[in-house]
Steps between C-alpha positions, in 0.01 A plus 500: 500500500650835394523790736222758474617829352537775748201738484403846607126554538417867459163588643403854397200727483359835617492626851213358704425206264591229758862399422597442864245230584557308177872529531493337837295206366739450204809522725353247742415262215848515349666514839694812405551861610363832383709781353307830530506710185358820654714810484336652816456199728876479527498815723456409870365843595206462256285215630134609497499706181675231290261212604784277619383144567384448855710330761278198464562493127877549538518220750344246265772528230849651504492838318788698365534874421251595762626782733852437395588868435448842652337795320843663535657240281541548130365192328411453132391234253858423401591420867183299534589298186846411639382413847199314387697286249753416768216391730328298229824315425546423869144373543527287187774316681237341716179514294400479138242779540522856626207739511522873438197714542416863486375782284805726454534486121870601475601255762317212323667584173838548663495134617319344214654694203794678646597861480793666337851493650547840666825632651535495875406833651735646753357575848636853485314580180183338625519700821576820315193465265282392792614807693395730210162314475433523870587872509350627181274227376494341152523806269881537508540121443253510214699791351820286515327214335375719214853610433664164542242282324232685303365171362429338837375835624219468247422145591512486881228589747649821636300460822682169575784629716682158524516457119605860432771489760625156376520624144709801600728284716566272198560789266751655739674172570519353147558830323234405241121538484313248713279429186808379314549225751145372501501207256192322641645165413332185644754322722506125522440351845627171627141390593159468345247779573123434516294818535153500656288813496206568729195702390160604632218691334550871529211560747616208710864618509409861571269402788788293647734798462253742671442245782871451552556876526224506767678220680832689489333807644345291779846338563670839558622625159467865608722443808758327289497789253542746791809319616642498149410862417861632579629257239243596227786619272638147461418330174363189678221711652386631162241226526119487480357504850774707650536792261126577525512492884808722492295763313225459761740536789657804333158655478473496116185274495246374756479145631213396282688617184813316608299176535325554164835563326659194658221276364501674163881489458514133614239408237697695239816314591325166473388601150857589408621164630238307293594694185867411555439138575257446216784596267689188612379209280672248721253553790215258533201649686291352788250623742668494845235267642589227249770342718468149364503617140810697553688208667377258230629741233841531671530125530418459139755767395769347709446144368 
């Protein structure tokens, strides 16, 4: 009997769809561990607003990349790719199957497809640019990007501080435009990848999102945001659920408007996620309640 090929199961889908519950069932069935692919759940200071799995859920299966970093840490998709691949290789030493789950599109692609080789950024340069950003905001960083790489300047979301800062770092380190280094080549991995996508009807998903926001509020999201208010300039906190409360706490909007915007912006993010994932033809879609169907499909693909 030949050895089963090493496999990474990637379970993806929009926020609030039900990835956590199904991922635990899959992990238990295959006797494996879960690699979180959520760019905000890695931050230990952000528990309530990022819908981190409960202690009960975390105790059922070993999870990785949950509360492993501080909001003060600089962490990007390239770093996630390197660390996640190292972990997958380690886990494959004891099991044929590893499960990765989350909805952060760039993190999913970083592991499954790979991202371009980018020069190592010096700590001094990173701190220098972060200092400018923290003192004067994004405008001077955006101005640098426009001069150094007008092509990427036209492509990037100029409100995404992390991506703008990273692009300027690369330009200044490599001495060439960031856009010239972006080849978007699909990298070969030493394991098979099976992608499962979860979906719900729009009304069903949106109700779950609204209910989850209400649960976060009841769990103390406002208090958590108050504690983090002095750190609101950090990129990690440019996150739905926090930035709206920061505006409320700063007197820009009232409480009811903050709650309305959190629900609306979360729904918009879910729509963005679905648009991204639907563009990946390797993803096979299931309703999250179809546990047996998902496991049967995985067994069939692995055979």
